[in-house]
PAKE-142379 format. One record per residue (C-alpha): x, y, z; residue number from 1; residue in one letter. Coordinates in steps of 0.25 Angstrom, whole numbers, plus 5000, padded with zeros to 4 digits. Layout:
<atoms>
<atom <X Y Z> NUM a>;
...
</atoms>
This chain:
<atoms>
<atom <5000 5000 5000> 1 x>;
<atom <5011 5010 5004> 2 x>;
<atom <5019 5006 4991> 3 x>;
<atom <5006 5010 4983> 4 x>;
<atom <5005 5023 4990> 5 x>;
<atom <5020 5026 4988> 6 x>;
<atom <5018 5023 4973> 7 x>;
<atom <5006 5032 4972> 8 x>;
<atom <5013 5043 4979> 9 x>;
<atom <5025 5042 4970> 10 x>;
<atom <5016 5042 4957> 11 x>;
<atom <5009 5055 4963> 12 x>;
<atom <5022 5062 4966> 13 x>;
<atom <5028 5058 4953> 14 x>;
<atom <5015 5063 4945> 15 x>;
<atom <5016 5076 4953> 16 x>;
<atom <5030 5079 4950> 17 x>;
<atom <5028 5075 4935> 18 x>;
<atom <5016 5084 4934> 19 x>;
<atom <5023 5096 4940> 20 x>;
<atom <5036 5094 4931> 21 x>;
<atom <5027 5092 4919> 22 x>;
<atom <5019 5104 4921> 23 x>;
<atom <5031 5113 4923> 24 x>;
<atom <5038 5108 4911> 25 x>;
<atom <5025 5109 4902> 26 x>;
<atom <5022 5123 4906> 27 x>;
<atom <5036 5127 4904> 28 x>;
<atom <5036 5121 4890> 29 x>;
<atom <5022 5127 4886> 30 x>;
<atom <5023 5141 4893> 31 x>;
<atom <5037 5143 4897> 32 x>;
<atom <5034 5144 4911> 33 x>;
<atom <5034 5131 4920> 34 x>;
<atom <5027 5139 4931> 35 x>;
<atom <5015 5143 4923> 36 x>;
<atom <5002 5146 4930> 37 x>;
<atom <4996 5133 4924> 38 x>;
<atom <5008 5124 4928> 39 x>;
<atom <5001 5119 4941> 40 x>;
<atom <4988 5117 4933> 41 x>;
<atom <4995 5109 4922> 42 x>;
<atom <5003 5101 4933> 43 x>;
<atom <4991 5097 4941> 44 x>;
<atom <4983 5093 4928> 45 x>;
<atom <4995 5084 4924> 46 x>;
<atom <4996 5078 4938> 47 x>;
<atom <4981 5075 4939> 48 x>;
<atom <4981 5069 4925> 49 x>;
<atom <4993 5060 4928> 50 x>;
<atom <4987 5055 4941> 51 x>;
<atom <4974 5051 4935> 52 x>;
<atom <4980 5045 4923> 53 x>;
<atom <4989 5036 4932> 54 x>;
<atom <4977 5032 4940> 55 x>;
<atom <4969 5028 4928> 56 x>;
<atom <4981 5021 4921> 57 x>;
<atom <4983 5013 4934> 58 x>;
<atom <4969 5008 4933> 59 x>;
<atom <4972 5004 4918> 60 x>;
<atom <4985 4997 4921> 61 x>;
<atom <4978 4989 4932> 62 x>;
<atom <4967 4985 4922> 63 x>;
<atom <4976 4981 4912> 64 x>;
<atom <4986 4973 4921> 65 x>;
<atom <4974 4964 4925> 66 x>;
<atom <4972 4960 4910> 67 x>;
<atom <4980 4949 4902> 68 x>;
<atom <4989 4955 4892> 69 x>;
<atom <4981 4950 4880> 70 x>;
<atom <4969 4959 4885> 71 x>;
<atom <4978 4971 4888> 72 x>;
<atom <4982 4970 4873> 73 x>;
<atom <4967 4971 4869> 74 x>;
<atom <4963 4983 4878> 75 x>;
<atom <4975 4991 4880> 76 x>;
<atom <4973 5001 4868> 77 x>;
<atom <4958 5004 4871> 78 x>;
<atom <4962 5005 4886> 79 x>;
<atom <4973 5015 4883> 80 x>;
<atom <4964 5024 4875> 81 x>;
<atom <4954 5024 4886> 82 x>;
<atom <4964 5027 4896> 83 x>;
<atom <4969 5039 4888> 84 x>;
<atom <4955 5044 4885> 85 x>;
<atom <4952 5043 4900> 86 x>;
<atom <4965 5051 4904> 87 x>;
<atom <4962 5061 4893> 88 x>;
<atom <4948 5064 4899> 89 x>;
<atom <4953 5064 4913> 90 x>;
<atom <4964 5074 4909> 91 x>;
<atom <4954 5083 4902> 92 x>;
<atom <4946 5083 4914> 93 x>;
<atom <4957 5086 4924> 94 x>;
<atom <4962 5097 4915> 95 x>;
<atom <4949 5103 4914> 96 x>;
<atom <4946 5103 4929> 97 x>;
<atom <4960 5108 4933> 98 x>;
<atom <4961 5119 4923> 99 x>;
<atom <4947 5124 4928> 100 x>;
<atom <4952 5123 4942> 101 x>;
<atom <4964 5131 4938> 102 x>;
<atom <4956 5142 4932> 103 x>;
<atom <4947 5143 4944> 104 x>;
<atom <4960 5143 4954> 105 x>;
<atom <4967 5154 4945> 106 x>;
<atom <4954 5162 4943> 107 x>;
<atom <4954 5161 4928> 108 x>;
<atom <4942 5163 4919> 109 x>;
<atom <4935 5150 4916> 110 x>;
<atom <4925 5155 4907> 111 x>;
<atom <4931 5148 4895> 112 x>;
<atom <4937 5137 4903> 113 x>;
<atom <4929 5126 4895> 114 x>;
<atom <4933 5131 4881> 115 x>;
<atom <4947 5133 4885> 116 x>;
<atom <4947 5119 4891> 117 x>;
<atom <4942 5112 4878> 118 x>;
<atom <4949 5122 4868> 119 x>;
<atom <4963 5122 4875> 120 x>;
<atom <4966 5114 4887> 121 x>;
<atom <4959 5101 4882> 122 x>;
<atom <4966 5101 4868> 123 x>;
<atom <4979 5103 4874> 124 x>;
<atom <4977 5092 4884> 125 x>;
<atom <4973 5083 4873> 126 x>;
<atom <4985 5087 4865> 127 x>;
<atom <4995 5084 4877> 128 x>;
<atom <4987 5072 4881> 129 x>;
<atom <4989 5066 4867> 130 x>;
<atom <5004 5066 4869> 131 x>;
<atom <5003 5061 4883> 132 x>;
<atom <4994 5050 4878> 133 x>;
<atom <5005 5045 4868> 134 x>;
<atom <5015 5044 4880> 135 x>;
<atom <5005 5038 4889> 136 x>;
<atom <5000 5027 4879> 137 x>;
<atom <5015 5022 4878> 138 x>;
<atom <5016 5021 4893> 139 x>;
<atom <5002 5015 4894> 140 x>;
<atom <5004 5004 4884> 141 x>;
<atom <5017 5000 4889> 142 x>;
<atom <5013 5000 4904> 143 x>;
<atom <5001 4992 4901> 144 x>;
<atom <5008 4982 4892> 145 x>;
<atom <5020 4981 4900> 146 x>;
<atom <5012 4978 4913> 147 x>;
<atom <5003 4968 4906> 148 x>;
<atom <5015 4961 4900> 149 x>;
<atom <5022 4961 4914> 150 x>;
<atom <5010 4955 4921> 151 x>;
<atom <5009 4944 4910> 152 x>;
<atom <5023 4941 4912> 153 x>;
<atom <5022 4940 4927> 154 x>;
<atom <5010 4931 4925> 155 x>;
<atom <5017 4922 4916> 156 x>;
<atom <5029 4921 4925> 157 x>;
<atom <5020 4918 4937> 158 x>;
<atom <5013 4908 4929> 159 x>;
<atom <5027 4901 4925> 160 x>;
<atom <5031 4901 4940> 161 x>;
<atom <5018 4895 4944> 162 x>;
<atom <5020 4885 4933> 163 x>;
<atom <5034 4882 4937> 164 x>;
<atom <5031 4880 4951> 165 x>;
<atom <5020 4870 4947> 166 x>;
<atom <5029 4862 4939> 167 x>;
<atom <5040 4862 4950> 168 x>;
<atom <5030 4857 4960> 169 x>;
<atom <5028 4845 4951> 170 x>;
<atom <5043 4840 4953> 171 x>;
<atom <5042 4836 4967> 172 x>;
<atom <5030 4827 4966> 173 x>;
<atom <5035 4821 4953> 174 x>;
<atom <5048 4817 4959> 175 x>;
<atom <5042 4812 4972> 176 x>;
<atom <5033 4803 4964> 177 x>;
<atom <5043 4797 4956> 178 x>;
<atom <5053 4795 4968> 179 x>;
<atom <5042 4788 4976> 180 x>;
<atom <5039 4779 4964> 181 x>;
<atom <5054 4775 4964> 182 x>;
<atom <5054 4773 4979> 183 x>;
<atom <5042 4764 4978> 184 x>;
<atom <5050 4755 4968> 185 x>;
<atom <5062 4753 4977> 186 x>;
<atom <5057 4753 4991> 187 x>;
<atom <5053 4738 4991> 188 x>;
<atom <5065 4734 4983> 189 x>;
<atom <5076 4740 4992> 190 x>;
<atom <5074 4747 5005> 191 x>;
<atom <5088 4753 5005> 192 x>;
<atom <5086 4759 4991> 193 x>;
<atom <5073 4764 4996> 194 x>;
<atom <5078 4771 5008> 195 x>;
<atom <5090 4777 5000> 196 x>;
<atom <5080 4782 4990> 197 x>;
<atom <5071 4789 5000> 198 x>;
<atom <5083 4796 5006> 199 x>;
<atom <5088 4800 4992> 200 x>;
<atom <5074 4804 4988> 201 x>;
<atom <5073 4813 5000> 202 x>;
<atom <5086 4820 4996> 203 x>;
<atom <5081 4822 4982> 204 x>;
<atom <5067 4827 4986> 205 x>;
<atom <5074 4837 4995> 206 x>;
<atom <5082 4842 4983> 207 x>;
<atom <5068 4844 4975> 208 x>;
<atom <5062 4851 4987> 209 x>;
<atom <5074 4860 4989> 210 x>;
<atom <5074 4865 4975> 211 x>;
<atom <5059 4866 4973> 212 x>;
<atom <5059 4881 4972> 213 x>;
<atom <5072 4882 4964> 214 x>;
<atom <5071 4884 4949> 215 x>;
<atom <5086 4881 4946> 216 x>;
<atom <5096 4873 4953> 217 x>;
<atom <5111 4871 4951> 218 x>;
<atom <5113 4859 4942> 219 x>;
<atom <5123 4852 4951> 220 x>;
<atom <5112 4851 4962> 221 x>;
<atom <5102 4845 4952> 222 x>;
<atom <5113 4835 4947> 223 x>;
<atom <5116 4831 4961> 224 x>;
<atom <5101 4829 4963> 225 x>;
<atom <5099 4821 4951> 226 x>;
<atom <5111 4812 4955> 227 x>;
<atom <5104 4810 4968> 228 x>;
<atom <5091 4807 4961> 229 x>;
<atom <5097 4797 4952> 230 x>;
<atom <5105 4790 4963> 231 x>;
<atom <5091 4788 4969> 232 x>;
<atom <5086 4781 4956> 233 x>;
<atom <5098 4772 4955> 234 x>;
<atom <5094 4767 4969> 235 x>;
<atom <5083 4760 4961> 236 x>;
<atom <5089 4758 4947> 237 x>;
<atom <5104 4757 4949> 238 x>;
<atom <5112 4756 4936> 239 x>;
<atom <5100 4756 4928> 240 x>;
<atom <5100 4771 4927> 241 x>;
<atom <5112 4780 4925> 242 x>;
<atom <5114 4795 4926> 243 x>;
<atom <5126 4803 4920> 244 x>;
<atom <5127 4817 4923> 245 x>;
<atom <5138 4825 4915> 246 x>;
<atom <5136 4840 4917> 247 x>;
<atom <5148 4849 4916> 248 x>;
<atom <5149 4862 4925> 249 x>;
<atom <5136 4858 4932> 250 x>;
<atom <5138 4870 4942> 251 x>;
<atom <5135 4880 4931> 252 x>;
<atom <5121 4876 4929> 253 x>;
<atom <5107 4876 4936> 254 x>;
<atom <5095 4868 4932> 255 x>;
<atom <5080 4866 4936> 256 x>;
<atom <5079 4858 4949> 257 x>;
<atom <5075 4843 4948> 258 x>;
<atom <5076 4844 4933> 259 x>;
<atom <5087 4834 4931> 260 x>;
<atom <5080 4824 4941> 261 x>;
<atom <5067 4825 4933> 262 x>;
<atom <5074 4821 4920> 263 x>;
<atom <5082 4810 4926> 264 x>;
<atom <5069 4805 4933> 265 x>;
<atom <5062 4806 4919> 266 x>;
<atom <5073 4797 4913> 267 x>;
<atom <5072 4787 4924> 268 x>;
<atom <5057 4787 4923> 269 x>;
<atom <5055 4785 4909> 270 x>;
<atom <5066 4775 4906> 271 x>;
<atom <5069 4761 4909> 272 x>;
<atom <5083 4757 4914> 273 x>;
<atom <5091 4744 4917> 274 x>;
<atom <5105 4740 4919> 275 x>;
<atom <5106 4735 4905> 276 x>;
<atom <5100 4748 4899> 277 x>;
<atom <5102 4759 4910> 278 x>;
<atom <5095 4773 4909> 279 x>;
<atom <5106 4783 4907> 280 x>;
<atom <5103 4798 4910> 281 x>;
<atom <5113 4808 4906> 282 x>;
<atom <5114 4822 4911> 283 x>;
<atom <5124 4831 4904> 284 x>;
<atom <5127 4845 4899> 285 x>;
<atom <5123 4850 4885> 286 x>;
<atom <5125 4864 4880> 287 x>;
<atom <5121 4874 4890> 288 x>;
<atom <5110 4876 4895> 289 x>;
<atom <5105 4862 4895> 290 x>;
<atom <5108 4848 4902> 291 x>;
<atom <5104 4836 4895> 292 x>;
<atom <5098 4824 4902> 293 x>;
<atom <5097 4812 4893> 294 x>;
<atom <5094 4797 4895> 295 x>;
<atom <5092 4785 4886> 296 x>;
<atom <5078 4781 4883> 297 x>;
<atom <5074 4768 4889> 298 x>;
<atom <5059 4769 4890> 299 x>;
<atom <5052 4760 4901> 300 x>;
<atom <5044 4748 4896> 301 x>;
<atom <5033 4752 4905> 302 x>;
<atom <5031 4766 4900> 303 x>;
<atom <5022 4775 4908> 304 x>;
<atom <5015 4787 4902> 305 x>;
<atom <5022 4798 4909> 306 x>;
<atom <5017 4812 4907> 307 x>;
<atom <5031 4818 4907> 308 x>;
<atom <5028 4828 4918> 309 x>;
<atom <5042 4828 4924> 310 x>;
<atom <5048 4832 4911> 311 x>;
<atom <5038 4842 4907> 312 x>;
<atom <5038 4849 4920> 313 x>;
<atom <5053 4850 4920> 314 x>;
<atom <5053 4856 4906> 315 x>;
<atom <5043 4866 4910> 316 x>;
<atom <5051 4869 4923> 317 x>;
<atom <5063 4871 4915> 318 x>;
<atom <5056 4880 4905> 319 x>;
<atom <5050 4889 4916> 320 x>;
<atom <5063 4890 4925> 321 x>;
<atom <5073 4891 4914> 322 x>;
<atom <5065 4896 4902> 323 x>;
<atom <5072 4885 4894> 324 x>;
<atom <5067 4872 4888> 325 x>;
<atom <5070 4858 4892> 326 x>;
<atom <5071 4849 4880> 327 x>;
<atom <5068 4834 4879> 328 x>;
<atom <5073 4825 4868> 329 x>;
<atom <5072 4810 4865> 330 x>;
<atom <5082 4805 4854> 331 x>;
<atom <5088 4791 4851> 332 x>;
<atom <5084 4785 4864> 333 x>;
<atom <5089 4797 4872> 334 x>;
<atom <5080 4806 4881> 335 x>;
<atom <5086 4820 4883> 336 x>;
<atom <5082 4832 4890> 337 x>;
<atom <5089 4845 4889> 338 x>;
<atom <5088 4853 4902> 339 x>;
<atom <5091 4868 4903> 340 x>;
<atom <5100 4872 4913> 341 x>;
<atom <5105 4886 4918> 342 x>;
<atom <5119 4891 4919> 343 x>;
<atom <5122 4896 4933> 344 x>;
</atoms>
């Protein structure tokens, strides 16, 4: 509330100073005497018209800012013309009233006041008003358009942030669901493996929770996490699955959290593996700014119709956070994902 009062006070003082200076300069230019008898009258008229114009323009701006930008395009020109006509009519009324009061205060003859008003004052006002209207039109259109565009951009950014938060919240349930499935498969086979799996799972899930609000994380931390995750999988599959990580200058890069784990998990989920035909997953550098994650394709014989939620969510998260596209390729029995990374 205090900020609003301070803002209004600043506008009032600024308008007053501008009106005084403008009246002095204008009378100096037109009469050669800045302290002409009508300088105060002219300054008062300018001051009153500006304050009224600002009040009306604020109403117009508020009205337009509540509209979508498409609708603004449709109504902005007629609305501006209406605005200018209203300001002109108000200006003529203000001029008429204040000149009449000036005549009364100064004891001037008002016999021909009306004729003088329509023959001299109003035509001059309209002439000067036309010049001001050209300047005001540029300011009006720019202000309305810029504020509408800014508002649309803000809404778009908020929408993207909301969409990203929604996508990110889907990572934890997805990971937990798959981990519990894995645990259920080994718990009756080997209790030692199951106990170790639970401890590893707790450590891994802590990493996910710690980075839940993080958009980018150092690549070396993500690789450490993936190694822990993969060792968890090897508790069940042993040498049937292999992971090779070959990244140079790992400390130079950052990456979307949990992204490598999702891609490794995707390879494990959709491919069969045996000691004779192991599943090989390779993570390596390519030309900046990408990391390439690839695996040999060995489709499971009991193929489940997966909706591909993990990959599609990751692709959308990468796009929202980094403004880059994650690409997916299938070629010559090789599944490859190019994951964007940032240079720190």
